[in-house]
Residue frames relative to the residue before (quaternion, step in Angstrom):
aa qw qx qy qz dx dy dz
M 1.0000 0.0000 0.0000 0.0000 0.00 0.00 0.00
T 0.4543 -0.7101 0.4710 0.2599 3.59 -0.91 0.91
E 0.6707 -0.4860 0.3757 0.4157 3.54 -1.31 0.29
Q 0.6480 0.5337 -0.3157 0.4422 3.57 0.99 -0.86
E 0.6646 0.4984 -0.2996 0.4692 3.59 0.96 -0.89
K 0.6402 0.5196 -0.3212 0.4658 3.58 1.02 -0.80
Y 0.6415 0.5296 -0.3095 0.4607 3.57 1.02 -0.89
E 0.6843 0.4956 -0.2892 0.4501 3.58 0.86 -0.96
T 0.6267 0.5400 -0.3315 0.4536 3.59 1.07 -0.74
I 0.6949 0.4591 -0.2721 0.4819 3.61 0.87 -0.96
K 0.6251 0.5449 -0.3367 0.4461 3.58 1.01 -0.79
K 0.6746 0.4828 -0.2810 0.4825 3.58 0.93 -0.91
L 0.6272 0.5475 -0.3276 0.4467 3.57 1.06 -0.80
V 0.6801 0.4783 -0.2864 0.4761 3.59 0.96 -0.88
E 0.6972 0.4966 -0.2810 0.4340 3.58 0.86 -0.96
T 0.7757 0.3339 -0.1733 0.5066 3.60 1.03 -0.74
N 0.3394 -0.7447 0.4921 0.2966 3.56 1.37 -0.09
G 0.1481 0.8590 -0.4702 0.1380 3.53 0.99 1.02
N 0.6953 -0.4660 0.3679 0.4049 3.49 -1.42 -0.17
K 0.3686 -0.7647 0.4920 0.1933 3.59 -0.55 1.21
K 0.6276 0.5452 -0.3421 0.4380 3.58 1.03 -0.72
R 0.6508 0.5024 -0.3115 0.4765 3.58 1.00 -0.82
A 0.6390 0.5214 -0.3212 0.4654 3.58 1.04 -0.82
A 0.6387 0.5249 -0.3195 0.4630 3.58 1.02 -0.83
L 0.6397 0.5240 -0.3144 0.4662 3.58 1.05 -0.78
N 0.6587 0.5171 -0.2976 0.4584 3.56 1.00 -0.88
L 0.7401 0.4054 -0.2143 0.4918 3.58 1.01 -0.86
G 0.4115 -0.7318 0.4551 0.2965 3.58 1.26 -0.21
C 0.6037 0.5231 -0.3752 0.4702 3.57 0.98 0.83
T 0.6116 -0.5484 0.4164 0.3897 3.58 -1.29 -0.16
V 0.6476 -0.4959 0.3997 0.4182 3.57 -1.31 0.26
R 0.5950 0.5748 -0.3568 0.4340 3.58 1.10 -0.69
N 0.6612 0.4850 -0.2994 0.4877 3.59 1.01 -0.80
I 0.5973 0.5534 -0.3580 0.4569 3.59 1.10 -0.67
N 0.6476 0.5161 -0.3167 0.4626 3.60 0.97 -0.85
R 0.6363 0.5204 -0.3249 0.4678 3.58 1.02 -0.76
L 0.6646 0.5044 -0.2999 0.4626 3.58 0.97 -0.92
I 0.6232 0.5311 -0.3366 0.4649 3.60 1.04 -0.76
K 0.6515 0.5251 -0.3050 0.4548 3.56 0.96 -0.92
R 0.6787 0.4810 -0.2816 0.4782 3.58 0.96 -0.92
Y 0.6233 0.5427 -0.3363 0.4516 3.59 1.06 -0.76
K 0.6787 0.4906 -0.2910 0.4626 3.59 0.91 -0.91
K 0.6993 0.4655 -0.2670 0.4723 3.57 1.12 -0.67
E 0.8315 0.2276 -0.0766 0.5010 3.63 0.84 -0.99
G 0.4097 -0.7060 0.4869 0.3110 3.60 1.15 -0.38
K 0.8361 -0.1967 0.1469 0.4906 3.56 -1.14 -0.67
V 0.5593 0.6274 -0.3821 0.3840 3.58 1.14 -0.63
A 0.5925 0.6075 -0.3555 0.3917 3.59 1.10 -0.66
F 0.7222 0.4465 -0.2421 0.4695 3.60 1.16 -0.52
V 0.5117 0.6119 -0.4297 0.4232 3.58 1.30 0.13
H 0.4650 -0.7005 0.4676 0.2727 3.57 -0.75 1.07
G 0.5562 -0.6645 0.4028 0.2947 3.54 -0.95 0.93
N 0.7019 0.4607 -0.2702 0.4713 3.61 1.15 -0.52
R 0.4200 0.7108 -0.4811 0.2947 3.59 1.24 0.02
G 0.8052 0.2477 -0.2114 0.4957 3.54 -0.93 0.98
R 0.6214 0.5347 -0.3517 0.4520 3.58 1.21 -0.25
K 0.4351 -0.6784 0.5268 0.2702 3.54 -1.11 0.73
P 0.4709 -0.6863 0.4655 0.3008 3.64 -0.69 0.97
K 0.5826 -0.6087 0.4129 0.3458 3.57 -1.10 0.75
H 0.7264 0.4282 -0.2393 0.4813 3.58 1.07 -0.74
A 0.3950 0.7307 -0.4763 0.2885 3.62 1.27 0.10
I 0.4165 -0.7116 0.5130 0.2386 3.57 -1.03 0.82
D 0.5263 -0.6510 0.4560 0.3021 3.54 -0.94 0.96
E 0.5648 -0.6301 0.4197 0.3285 3.58 -1.02 0.82
K 0.6039 0.5619 -0.3574 0.4380 3.60 1.09 -0.66
I 0.6505 0.5036 -0.3122 0.4751 3.57 1.02 -0.82
K 0.6275 0.5351 -0.3323 0.4577 3.58 0.99 -0.84
N 0.6701 0.4977 -0.2956 0.4646 3.57 0.92 -0.93
S 0.6328 0.5286 -0.3266 0.4621 3.58 1.07 -0.76
V 0.6233 0.5418 -0.3318 0.4559 3.58 1.01 -0.83
I 0.6746 0.4880 -0.2838 0.4756 3.58 0.96 -0.90
D 0.6829 0.5025 -0.2879 0.4452 3.58 0.89 -0.98
F 0.6594 0.5094 -0.3121 0.4564 3.59 0.92 -0.90
Y 0.6596 0.5071 -0.3189 0.4541 3.58 0.99 -0.80
N 0.6886 0.4952 -0.2818 0.4485 3.58 0.95 -0.87
T 0.7756 0.3805 -0.1805 0.4702 3.60 1.07 -0.72
K 0.8278 0.2543 -0.0983 0.4904 3.60 0.93 -0.85
Y 0.8285 0.2331 -0.0674 0.5047 3.58 0.91 -0.93
Y 0.2186 0.8460 -0.4688 0.1296 3.58 1.20 0.54
D 0.7030 0.4620 -0.2793 0.4630 3.62 1.16 -0.43
A 0.5592 0.6116 -0.3880 0.4034 3.61 1.28 0.05
N 0.4438 -0.6372 0.5374 0.3291 3.57 -1.13 0.57
F 0.7005 -0.5290 0.2807 0.3881 3.59 -1.18 0.51
E 0.6445 0.5157 -0.3374 0.4526 3.61 0.99 -0.74
H 0.6557 0.4872 -0.3001 0.4925 3.56 0.98 -0.86
Y 0.6300 0.5512 -0.3309 0.4356 3.58 1.01 -0.81
S 0.6365 0.5202 -0.3360 0.4597 3.61 0.98 -0.78
E 0.6333 0.5170 -0.3213 0.4779 3.60 1.11 -0.69
L 0.6494 0.5148 -0.3093 0.4665 3.59 1.01 -0.82
L 0.6275 0.5335 -0.3293 0.4618 3.59 1.03 -0.79
N 0.6683 0.5029 -0.2893 0.4657 3.55 0.96 -0.90
K 0.7251 0.4711 -0.2439 0.4390 3.56 0.89 -1.00
Y 0.8290 0.2698 -0.1005 0.4795 3.58 0.81 -1.01
E 0.7747 0.3449 -0.1799 0.4985 3.61 1.10 -0.59
G 0.4442 -0.7249 0.4347 0.2971 3.61 1.25 -0.08
I 0.5268 0.6004 -0.4208 0.4299 3.59 1.20 0.52
K 0.1215 -0.8191 0.5598 0.0286 3.58 -0.43 1.23
L 0.2239 0.7476 -0.5877 0.2136 3.55 -0.32 1.33
S 0.5055 -0.6414 0.4775 0.3242 3.57 -1.09 0.66
P 0.6470 -0.5247 0.3768 0.4050 3.63 -1.17 0.46
S 0.6465 0.5275 -0.3302 0.4413 3.61 1.02 -0.75
V 0.6461 0.5035 -0.3177 0.4775 3.60 1.06 -0.75
V 0.6345 0.5255 -0.3187 0.4688 3.57 0.98 -0.88
R 0.6487 0.5193 -0.3078 0.4634 3.57 0.96 -0.90
S 0.6529 0.5261 -0.3118 0.4469 3.58 0.95 -0.90
I 0.6541 0.5169 -0.3090 0.4577 3.59 0.95 -0.90
L 0.7137 0.4603 -0.2593 0.4598 3.57 0.85 -0.99
M 0.6522 0.5201 -0.3185 0.4503 3.58 0.97 -0.83
K 0.6307 0.5331 -0.3366 0.4525 3.61 1.05 -0.70
N 0.7125 0.3841 -0.2357 0.5379 3.56 1.27 -0.40
Q 0.5180 -0.6892 0.3729 0.3429 3.56 1.29 0.60
I 0.4380 0.6486 -0.4908 0.3828 3.57 0.98 0.91
L 0.1853 -0.8153 0.5451 0.0619 3.56 -0.62 1.17
S 0.5017 -0.6207 0.5122 0.3174 3.54 -1.22 0.57
P 0.5640 -0.5849 0.4462 0.3751 3.63 -1.11 0.55
M 0.6980 0.4502 -0.2563 0.4944 3.58 1.24 -0.47
A 0.3366 0.7757 -0.4831 0.2272 3.61 1.23 0.20
H 0.4707 -0.6731 0.4997 0.2753 3.56 -1.05 0.82
R 0.6640 -0.5116 0.3708 0.3998 3.56 -1.25 0.40
S 0.6410 0.5337 -0.3261 0.4449 3.59 1.01 -0.81
T 0.6342 0.5217 -0.3235 0.4700 3.60 1.08 -0.76
K 0.6472 0.5139 -0.3117 0.4689 3.58 0.98 -0.85
K 0.6492 0.5269 -0.3079 0.4541 3.56 1.00 -0.88
R 0.6596 0.5051 -0.3003 0.4686 3.57 0.99 -0.90
M 0.6579 0.5080 -0.3044 0.4653 3.58 0.98 -0.88
K 0.6393 0.5258 -0.3230 0.4589 3.58 0.99 -0.81
K 0.6361 0.5296 -0.3212 0.4602 3.59 1.02 -0.81
Q 0.6442 0.5185 -0.3141 0.4663 3.60 0.99 -0.84
L 0.6651 0.5013 -0.2999 0.4653 3.58 0.97 -0.86
E 0.6234 0.5344 -0.3364 0.4611 3.59 1.04 -0.76
E 0.6468 0.5127 -0.3134 0.4695 3.60 1.03 -0.80
Q 0.6422 0.5131 -0.3183 0.4722 3.58 1.02 -0.81
K 0.6338 0.5430 -0.3195 0.4487 3.55 1.02 -0.84
N 0.6847 0.4893 -0.2771 0.4636 3.58 0.99 -0.89
N 0.7221 0.4497 -0.2402 0.4675 3.59 1.17 -0.58
T 0.6830 0.4420 -0.2996 0.4984 3.60 1.25 0.12
T 0.2901 -0.7616 0.5582 0.1554 3.55 -1.17 0.65
S 0.5241 0.6465 -0.3991 0.3847 3.57 1.31 -0.19
K 0.4211 -0.7173 0.4976 0.2461 3.57 -0.70 1.08
K 0.6176 0.5540 -0.3379 0.4444 3.57 1.10 -0.71
E 0.6809 0.4799 -0.2808 0.4767 3.57 0.94 -0.93
I 0.6208 0.5425 -0.3360 0.4554 3.57 1.04 -0.81
G 0.6407 0.5320 -0.3139 0.4560 3.59 1.03 -0.82
K 0.6497 0.5151 -0.3081 0.4666 3.57 0.99 -0.86
I 0.6623 0.5112 -0.2985 0.4593 3.55 0.96 -0.94
E 0.6513 0.5190 -0.3156 0.4549 3.59 0.96 -0.86
N 0.6320 0.5277 -0.3277 0.4633 3.59 1.07 -0.74
K 0.6488 0.5117 -0.3122 0.4688 3.57 1.03 -0.80
I 0.6298 0.5274 -0.3292 0.4656 3.57 1.05 -0.78
L 0.6470 0.5163 -0.3122 0.4662 3.59 1.01 -0.83
E 0.6262 0.5394 -0.3328 0.4541 3.59 1.05 -0.78
I 0.6503 0.5099 -0.3103 0.4699 3.57 1.01 -0.83
E 0.6811 0.4996 -0.2860 0.4524 3.59 0.94 -0.91
D 0.7142 0.4505 -0.2510 0.4733 3.59 1.10 -0.73
A 0.4854 0.6896 -0.4301 0.3223 3.59 1.25 -0.25
H 0.5074 -0.6494 0.4746 0.3093 3.55 -1.10 0.74
P 0.4153 -0.7100 0.5018 0.2676 3.63 -0.79 0.90
R 0.5490 -0.6128 0.4595 0.3346 3.55 -1.18 0.59
R 0.3218 -0.7617 0.5356 0.1716 3.56 -0.82 1.05
S 0.4303 -0.6907 0.5185 0.2625 3.57 -0.98 0.85
R 0.5424 -0.6163 0.4634 0.3335 3.56 -1.17 0.61
C 0.5591 -0.5782 0.4673 0.3672 3.54 -1.26 0.43
A 0.5336 -0.6603 0.4376 0.2962 3.56 -1.19 0.51
N 0.8123 0.2682 -0.1021 0.5078 3.61 0.99 -0.78
F 0.5634 -0.5859 0.4728 0.3402 3.54 -1.20 0.66
G 0.8042 0.2655 -0.2121 0.4876 3.56 -0.92 0.95
E 0.4925 0.6674 -0.4324 0.3535 3.58 1.24 -0.17
M 0.7804 -0.0600 0.0407 0.6211 3.56 1.10 -0.74
V 0.1016 -0.7719 0.6262 0.0413 3.56 -0.95 0.95
Q 0.2704 -0.7575 0.5746 0.1511 3.56 -0.73 1.08
M 0.0605 -0.8178 0.5718 -0.0244 3.57 -0.86 0.99
D 0.1912 0.7672 -0.5908 0.1605 3.56 -0.91 0.93
A 0.3213 -0.7091 0.5840 0.2301 3.56 -1.37 0.08
S 0.1874 -0.8004 0.5659 0.0630 3.55 -1.01 0.88
P 0.2600 -0.7797 0.5477 0.1565 3.64 -0.59 1.11
Y 0.2253 0.7581 -0.5838 0.1835 3.60 -0.91 0.90
K 0.4947 -0.6121 0.5112 0.3453 3.57 -1.25 0.33
W 0.0683 -0.8570 0.5107 0.0076 3.54 0.56 1.24
F 0.7835 0.2226 -0.1073 0.5701 3.59 1.09 -0.72
G 0.8026 -0.2340 0.1185 0.5358 3.57 0.20 1.29
G 0.8003 -0.2764 0.2106 0.4886 3.57 -0.82 -1.02
I 0.5275 0.6378 -0.4072 0.3862 3.59 1.24 0.21
D 0.3501 -0.7266 0.5535 0.2076 3.57 -0.84 1.01
T 0.0847 0.7843 -0.6094 0.0792 3.56 -0.78 1.04
Q 0.3609 -0.7139 0.5613 0.2124 3.54 -1.30 0.37
L 0.2190 -0.7536 0.6072 0.1245 3.56 -0.84 1.03
H 0.1802 -0.7584 0.6211 0.0809 3.57 -0.54 1.22
I 0.0554 0.8327 -0.5414 0.1016 3.58 -0.62 1.08
A 0.1479 -0.7583 0.6300 0.0791 3.54 -1.22 0.67
I 0.0468 -0.8052 0.5906 -0.0252 3.58 -0.84 1.05
D 0.4347 -0.6908 0.5149 0.2621 3.56 -0.89 0.96
D 0.4699 -0.7229 0.4383 0.2540 3.57 -0.75 1.08
A 0.6907 0.5063 -0.2866 0.4296 3.60 0.96 -0.82
T 0.8244 0.2447 -0.0848 0.5033 3.60 0.93 -0.92
S 0.3815 -0.7331 0.4658 0.3164 3.62 1.30 -0.25
T 0.3548 0.7274 -0.5007 0.3073 3.60 1.19 0.53
I 0.3677 -0.6945 0.5702 0.2396 3.58 -0.96 0.90
T 0.1506 -0.8360 0.5257 0.0457 3.58 -0.40 1.23
G 0.8052 -0.0288 0.0025 0.5923 3.59 1.26 -0.18
A 0.0594 0.7926 -0.6043 0.0554 3.58 -1.11 0.71
Y 0.0686 0.7998 -0.5894 0.0904 3.57 -0.99 0.86
F 0.2905 -0.7553 0.5661 0.1571 3.58 -0.96 0.93
D 0.0931 0.7581 -0.6426 0.0597 3.54 -1.15 0.77
R 0.6196 -0.5701 0.3792 0.3839 3.59 -1.19 0.42
Q 0.7743 0.1401 -0.0739 0.6127 3.57 1.17 -0.61
E 0.5508 -0.5394 0.4868 0.4107 3.57 -1.34 0.10
T 0.0759 0.8491 -0.5058 0.1322 3.55 -0.18 1.31
L 0.6323 -0.5018 0.4305 0.4039 3.51 -1.35 0.27
N 0.6105 0.5634 -0.3395 0.4410 3.58 1.06 -0.78
G 0.6396 0.5348 -0.3221 0.4484 3.58 1.01 -0.82
Y 0.6974 0.4596 -0.2700 0.4791 3.58 0.91 -0.91
Y 0.6015 0.5445 -0.3638 0.4575 3.60 1.10 -0.59
N 0.6551 0.5092 -0.3116 0.4632 3.58 0.99 -0.83
V 0.6298 0.5162 -0.3272 0.4793 3.59 1.06 -0.77
L 0.6493 0.5162 -0.3101 0.4645 3.59 0.94 -0.90
N 0.6306 0.5408 -0.3263 0.4509 3.58 1.02 -0.83
Q 0.6449 0.5174 -0.3101 0.4693 3.61 1.01 -0.84
I 0.6492 0.5236 -0.3156 0.4525 3.58 0.97 -0.89
L 0.6865 0.4948 -0.2868 0.4491 3.56 0.85 -1.00
R 0.6865 0.4896 -0.2865 0.4549 3.59 0.95 -0.87
N 0.7821 0.3811 -0.1814 0.4584 3.59 0.89 -0.95
Y 0.8300 0.2158 -0.0786 0.5082 3.60 1.04 -0.71
G 0.5342 -0.6104 0.4293 0.3971 3.58 1.16 -0.40
I 0.6945 -0.4774 0.3516 0.4077 3.56 -1.33 -0.22
P 0.3068 -0.7526 0.5492 0.1947 3.63 -0.69 1.02
Y 0.5779 -0.5960 0.4292 0.3558 3.56 -1.25 0.35
M 0.8232 -0.0249 0.0812 0.5614 3.59 0.94 -0.90
F 0.2383 -0.7051 0.6436 0.1782 3.55 -1.30 0.57
F 0.1357 -0.7695 0.6198 0.0734 3.57 -1.01 0.86
T 0.0799 0.8140 -0.5611 0.1270 3.59 -0.54 1.21
D 0.5368 -0.5521 0.4855 0.4139 3.53 -1.32 -0.12
N 0.6645 -0.5270 0.3519 0.3960 3.58 -1.29 0.16
R 0.1660 0.7705 -0.5901 0.1749 3.57 0.02 1.33
T 0.5505 -0.6202 0.4389 0.3460 3.56 -1.10 0.66
V 0.5260 0.6188 -0.4168 0.4083 3.59 1.24 -0.32
F 0.7731 0.3770 -0.1747 0.4791 3.58 1.01 -0.85
E 0.7071 0.5001 -0.2778 0.4156 3.58 0.94 -0.89
Y 0.0638 -0.7436 0.6578 0.1010 3.50 -1.35 0.31
K 0.3405 -0.7311 0.5548 0.2041 3.56 -1.15 0.61
Q 0.3195 -0.7621 0.5357 0.1739 3.53 -0.71 1.08
K 0.4073 -0.7122 0.5202 0.2373 3.56 -0.84 1.00
A 0.5951 -0.5736 0.4236 0.3707 3.57 -1.25 0.39
S 0.5425 0.5680 -0.4274 0.4477 3.52 0.58 1.23
P 0.4549 -0.6977 0.4771 0.2805 3.60 -0.95 0.79
S 0.5395 0.6446 -0.3949 0.3707 3.59 1.26 -0.23
V 0.4179 -0.7130 0.5087 0.2414 3.59 -0.72 1.07
E 0.6188 0.5783 -0.3409 0.4080 3.58 1.07 -0.77
R 0.7193 0.4416 -0.2542 0.4722 3.59 1.13 -0.55
D 0.4019 0.6911 -0.4927 0.3438 3.59 1.26 0.23
T 0.3387 -0.7338 0.5536 0.2009 3.55 -1.07 0.78
F 0.0834 -0.8200 0.5662 0.0045 3.61 -0.16 1.28
T 0.4329 -0.5868 0.5873 0.3513 3.55 -1.29 0.30
Q 0.6740 -0.4795 0.3543 0.4362 3.58 -1.27 0.23
F 0.6717 0.4866 -0.2983 0.4722 3.57 0.92 -0.90
G 0.6488 0.5252 -0.3104 0.4549 3.55 0.98 -0.87
Y 0.6520 0.5107 -0.3151 0.4635 3.59 1.01 -0.81
A 0.6319 0.5332 -0.3264 0.4581 3.58 1.03 -0.84
C 0.6628 0.4965 -0.3020 0.4723 3.58 0.98 -0.86
K 0.6217 0.5439 -0.3391 0.4502 3.59 1.04 -0.78
Q 0.6542 0.5173 -0.3119 0.4551 3.58 1.00 -0.84
L 0.7084 0.4371 -0.2479 0.4957 3.59 1.15 -0.68
G 0.4869 -0.6739 0.4278 0.3546 3.59 1.27 -0.19
I 0.4643 0.6614 -0.4550 0.3741 3.59 1.19 0.53
Q 0.3318 -0.7332 0.5618 0.1916 3.57 -0.80 1.02
I 0.1845 -0.7563 0.6151 0.1248 3.57 -1.20 0.58
K 0.0601 -0.7855 0.6160 -0.0036 3.54 -0.73 1.11
T 0.1179 -0.8086 0.5748 0.0436 3.59 -0.75 1.05
S 0.2218 -0.7648 0.5944 0.1125 3.54 -1.24 0.57
S 0.4477 -0.6822 0.5117 0.2691 3.56 -1.14 0.66
V 0.6311 0.5003 -0.3279 0.4939 3.57 1.32 -0.14
P 0.3934 -0.7593 0.4577 0.2432 3.65 -0.33 1.19
E 0.6227 0.5690 -0.3494 0.4078 3.61 0.99 -0.77
């Protein structure tokens, strides 16, 4: 029950000398509390029903500067990270310790969506933006809102995982100082359905040799997968000549090896 409703109930009770038990039932309290409220009403009036914390900033409230930093860092440096990963990046590199749920709340209030956002979330956000657009007359604000709507519509939808082990294996290389100050590349293959690491190999660069070693591990330990899913690397891609003849296709070495084994290669223009 709101403060206004509580005030009106006690005011009517005092003015009409009404039934205290009925008032207690309506307010969900005891008759003893009703007597206290009557006493406070007679002494302070309506002010007695205003909550003591009204207008005060909660102790756990996040500073506006931190909120602005969270928004700015995401827009400029970490725009391709999902919200949980982003909260880890903020903690590690920017010294901002916030939970993923708090980070999500800050960004969502500013109409910023995660790259992993579900279709229902995008639909809800688009509806909110459409309502804001209809309620504003500023051409500048309308332009900003329309740009945000276009960003939501152009966003890549989240792909569902495969159903079976071996149906699709994601393959990529990750550069990092894995061994002290030495830059190395971890070539890795992960099953899409189960997230099982099916092969891994370190090399100084992202090389054909690295992927061959990963493929060798997969074949020896798990057998032949149905498909590899990678980004657009020359190691994986081949360009088909203007000829219907399969024999005249220009394969990479890795692509040719996969063709001989009956493994499909699917590439994506999105590195993530």
